[in-house]
C-alpha positions as CSV (number, residue, x, y, z in Angstrom):
1,M,-35.6,60.9,31.1
2,Q,-33.7,62.3,34.3
3,G,-34.4,61.3,37.9
4,K,-33.2,59.3,41.4
5,F,-34.8,55.3,41.5
6,R,-36.7,54.5,44.3
7,N,-36.8,50.7,46.8
8,P,-34.2,48.9,45.4
9,F,-35.0,45.1,46.7
10,L,-34.0,41.9,46.8
11,F,-35.2,39.1,45.6
12,L,-34.2,35.2,47.9
13,V,-37.6,32.6,48.2
14,F,-39.5,35.0,51.0
15,I,-37.2,37.7,52.2
16,L,-37.3,41.4,50.9
17,F,-35.4,44.2,52.3
18,F,-36.3,47.6,51.2
19,V,-34.3,50.9,50.9
20,S,-35.7,54.2,49.3
21,L,-34.9,56.6,46.8
22,A,-36.6,60.1,45.0
23,C,-38.7,60.0,41.7
24,S,-39.3,61.1,38.4
25,T,-41.1,60.9,35.7
26,A,-41.9,62.2,31.3
27,Q,-43.9,63.5,30.6
28,P,-45.2,62.8,26.0
29,A,-45.3,66.1,23.7
30,P,-48.9,66.7,21.9
31,T,-49.3,66.1,18.7
32,N,-50.9,68.5,15.9
33,I,-52.6,67.2,13.6
34,P,-53.9,68.8,9.5
35,Q,-56.9,70.3,8.9
36,P,-57.2,68.6,5.3
37,T,-57.5,72.2,2.7
38,A,-60.4,72.8,-0.4
39,T,-59.2,74.6,-4.3
40,T,-60.5,75.9,-6.2
41,T,-60.0,76.7,-10.1
42,Q,-61.7,79.8,-12.7
43,A,-62.5,78.9,-16.2
44,A,-62.5,81.4,-18.6
45,T,-65.1,82.8,-21.1
46,P,-63.8,83.1,-24.1
47,T,-65.7,86.9,-24.3
48,N,-65.0,87.8,-20.3
49,T,-61.4,88.5,-18.7
50,P,-61.0,86.1,-16.3
51,R,-61.3,86.7,-12.5
52,P,-57.7,86.1,-10.8
53,S,-57.8,83.1,-8.8
54,P,-57.9,84.1,-4.7
55,T,-54.6,82.6,-3.4
56,P,-54.2,79.8,-1.2
57,R,-53.9,80.9,2.5
58,P,-50.1,79.0,4.2
59,T,-50.7,75.3,5.6
60,R,-48.0,73.8,8.0
61,T,-46.7,71.3,7.1
62,P,-48.1,67.8,7.9
63,N,-46.2,66.0,10.9
64,L,-45.6,63.1,8.9
65,A,-43.7,60.7,11.3
66,A,-45.5,61.7,14.1
67,T,-48.8,61.2,12.4
68,A,-47.3,58.1,11.2
69,Y,-46.5,57.3,14.8
70,A,-49.9,57.8,16.1
71,G,-51.7,55.4,12.8
72,A,-49.2,51.6,14.6
73,L,-49.9,53.1,18.0
74,N,-53.4,52.8,17.5
75,A,-52.3,49.4,14.9
76,E,-51.6,47.6,18.2
77,V,-54.4,48.4,19.6
78,Q,-56.5,46.4,17.1
79,A,-54.2,43.8,17.4
80,Y,-53.9,43.3,21.2
81,Y,-58.2,43.9,21.2
82,D,-58.8,41.5,17.6
83,K,-56.1,38.8,20.1
84,G,-58.7,39.4,23.2
85,Y,-56.1,41.1,25.4
86,L,-58.4,44.6,25.6
87,T,-61.6,44.8,25.9
88,T,-61.8,48.0,24.6
89,T,-60.3,50.3,21.8
90,D,-61.1,52.7,23.3
91,G,-58.2,54.9,25.7
92,S,-55.3,56.8,25.6
93,F,-51.8,56.7,24.9
94,T,-48.4,58.0,26.1
95,V,-45.5,58.7,25.0
96,L,-42.2,58.4,27.7
97,D,-38.8,59.7,27.6
98,D,-36.4,57.4,26.3
99,F,-35.3,55.3,29.7
100,I,-31.0,54.5,29.8
101,Y,-29.6,52.8,33.2
102,D,-26.8,50.9,34.5
103,W,-27.1,49.4,38.0
104,A,-24.8,47.1,39.4
105,Q,-26.1,45.5,42.5
106,L,-26.1,41.3,42.1
107,G,-29.7,40.2,42.5
108,W,-31.2,44.6,43.2
109,Y,-33.2,45.8,41.1
110,N,-34.7,50.0,41.3
111,W,-36.6,51.5,39.4
112,L,-38.9,54.6,38.5
113,P,-42.3,55.2,39.4
114,L,-44.5,56.4,37.3
115,Q,-47.4,59.2,37.3
116,N,-49.8,56.7,36.0
117,S,-52.5,54.7,37.8
118,A,-54.4,51.6,36.3
119,S,-55.9,48.9,37.0
120,D,-55.4,47.6,32.6
121,F,-53.5,48.7,30.2
122,F,-49.9,48.2,28.2
123,L,-46.7,48.9,28.9
124,S,-44.4,48.6,25.5
125,A,-40.9,49.4,24.3
126,H,-38.2,48.2,22.8
127,F,-35.6,46.8,25.2
128,K,-31.5,46.9,25.1
129,W,-29.4,45.2,27.6
130,D,-26.4,43.5,28.7
131,S,-24.4,42.4,31.9
132,A,-20.4,43.6,32.9
133,F,-20.7,39.5,33.1
134,K,-21.8,37.3,30.6
135,N,-22.1,34.0,33.1
136,S,-24.7,36.2,35.6
137,D,-27.3,35.8,36.9
138,I,-30.8,36.4,36.4
139,S,-30.6,40.4,34.8
140,G,-32.5,42.5,32.8
141,C,-34.8,45.4,31.9
142,G,-38.1,45.0,33.4
143,F,-42.0,47.1,34.2
144,I,-43.4,47.7,38.0
145,F,-47.2,47.9,38.0
146,D,-50.1,47.9,41.0
147,L,-47.5,49.2,42.9
148,Q,-48.9,50.5,46.2
149,P,-48.6,53.3,48.7
150,N,-46.6,50.0,51.2
151,D,-44.5,49.4,48.1
152,D,-46.9,46.1,47.2
153,H,-45.9,45.4,43.5
154,Y,-45.1,43.3,40.4
155,A,-42.5,43.1,38.6
156,V,-41.6,41.8,35.3
157,F,-38.7,41.2,33.6
158,L,-37.0,40.1,30.4
159,D,-34.1,37.8,31.6
160,R,-32.1,36.3,28.7
161,A,-33.9,32.4,29.5
162,K,-36.7,33.9,30.7
163,I,-39.6,35.7,31.7
164,F,-38.6,36.5,35.9
165,F,-42.3,37.7,37.1
166,L,-42.5,39.4,40.9
167,I,-44.8,39.2,43.7
168,T,-44.3,41.7,46.6
169,D,-46.5,41.6,49.8
170,H,-44.5,43.8,52.9
171,A,-47.2,42.2,54.9
172,L,-46.3,39.1,55.3
173,G,-42.6,40.0,54.4
174,Y,-41.5,38.2,51.1
175,S,-40.8,38.7,47.1
176,K,-41.3,35.3,45.5
177,P,-41.4,34.6,41.2
178,M,-44.7,33.9,39.7
179,S,-45.4,31.0,37.1
180,P,-47.5,31.7,34.1
181,T,-50.6,29.8,33.7
182,R,-50.4,29.7,30.5
183,G,-46.9,29.2,28.1
184,T,-43.5,28.4,29.4
185,G,-41.9,32.3,29.9
186,R,-39.3,31.0,28.1
187,V,-36.8,33.4,26.3
188,K,-32.6,32.1,24.9
189,F,-30.8,35.3,23.9
190,D,-27.0,36.4,24.5
191,Y,-26.1,39.5,25.7
192,P,-25.9,41.9,24.1
193,A,-29.6,40.8,23.9
194,E,-32.7,43.3,22.7
195,A,-36.2,42.8,22.1
196,D,-39.8,44.4,21.8
197,F,-41.8,43.5,25.2
198,T,-44.7,44.3,26.3
199,L,-47.0,43.9,29.3
200,I,-50.7,43.2,28.7
201,V,-53.0,43.4,32.0
202,K,-56.4,43.1,32.0
203,G,-58.9,42.6,35.4
204,A,-56.9,39.1,36.7
205,Y,-54.5,38.4,34.4
206,A,-51.6,39.8,32.7
207,Y,-49.4,38.7,29.2
208,V,-47.1,38.8,28.6
209,L,-45.3,39.6,25.1
210,V,-41.2,39.2,23.1
211,N,-40.9,40.3,20.0
212,G,-45.6,39.7,19.7
213,E,-45.4,36.9,20.4
214,V,-47.7,36.0,23.6
215,V,-44.8,33.4,26.3
216,G,-46.6,33.8,29.1
217,E,-50.0,34.4,30.6
218,Y,-50.4,34.8,34.7
219,T,-52.6,35.0,36.5
220,L,-52.7,37.7,39.4
221,A,-53.6,37.1,42.7
222,Q,-57.3,37.3,43.9
223,S,-57.0,38.6,47.4
224,R,-55.4,42.6,47.3
225,S,-55.8,45.6,44.2
226,L,-55.3,45.4,40.8
227,Q,-55.6,49.5,40.5
228,G,-52.1,51.8,41.4
229,D,-48.5,53.3,39.8
230,L,-45.9,51.8,37.4
231,G,-42.2,51.8,37.0
232,L,-39.9,50.8,35.3
233,T,-37.6,48.7,36.2
234,V,-33.8,47.5,36.0
235,L,-32.7,44.3,37.9
236,S,-29.2,43.5,38.2
237,G,-27.8,39.8,37.8
238,T,-23.7,40.7,39.2
239,N,-21.9,42.7,41.2
240,R,-19.1,43.5,38.6
241,G,-18.3,47.1,36.8
242,Y,-21.1,48.4,36.0
243,G,-23.5,45.8,35.8
244,T,-26.5,45.5,34.1
245,H,-27.7,48.2,31.2
246,C,-30.5,48.7,30.1
247,E,-32.1,51.1,27.0
248,M,-35.3,51.3,26.8
249,T,-36.8,53.4,23.4
250,N,-40.7,53.5,22.0
251,L,-41.4,53.3,25.0
252,H,-45.6,54.6,25.3
253,L,-48.1,53.4,27.7
254,W,-52.2,52.9,26.8
255,I,-54.5,53.1,29.9
256,P,-58.7,52.1,28.0
257,Q,-60.7,54.6,29.0
258,E,-63.0,54.2,32.0
């Protein structure tokens, strides 16, 4: 995934500064599912010479890896639906390119907007992250959602010790952390760290899953629209060296069908 970030944010309890840069997106590749072909046989009789069997037509070799991956994605949707995190299983997937980025500005985060807008969705990836300073401040990979034209948004990061969930509001001029309504929001990792990370938004609630388990449920603001753009983000916990290194693989987005 190539492109520049836009709008790094400095998170102080009630202070937010803004910077704008350019952005780009990744497009999924379509997968063709081959159709099964029928085969026929013909038996000879004792008195007649059998006619030759028809020559089978060649068929495209099934892309077994792609088919298995599609099955795994559908199973993920079904599992979230069974647990009550989704209201339907009807929707569409977008598979995104792997994402790698280094960011070294203490207390700031950068984001890369995606060409996707949604209110309900889930966005999932396998995160790997590290820091040039082992005792760094809060840092890690994350997702942006509900991104508005004025850059109001939510940002959710996977830190070594906790889920760092932020709400920003430019009208009021602040960015502040949100506490979970349910769950602890606590995790425990050592550098270098890695984990599966999923953000599910359904109505006014957001669920954060780490390695398949919900670690926090968050209640979103009722006074603002939840229809907005999505993005990928990195929060730096140090100014040293490369700062925070973030890798996202198996990156995929699901949006329910309207």
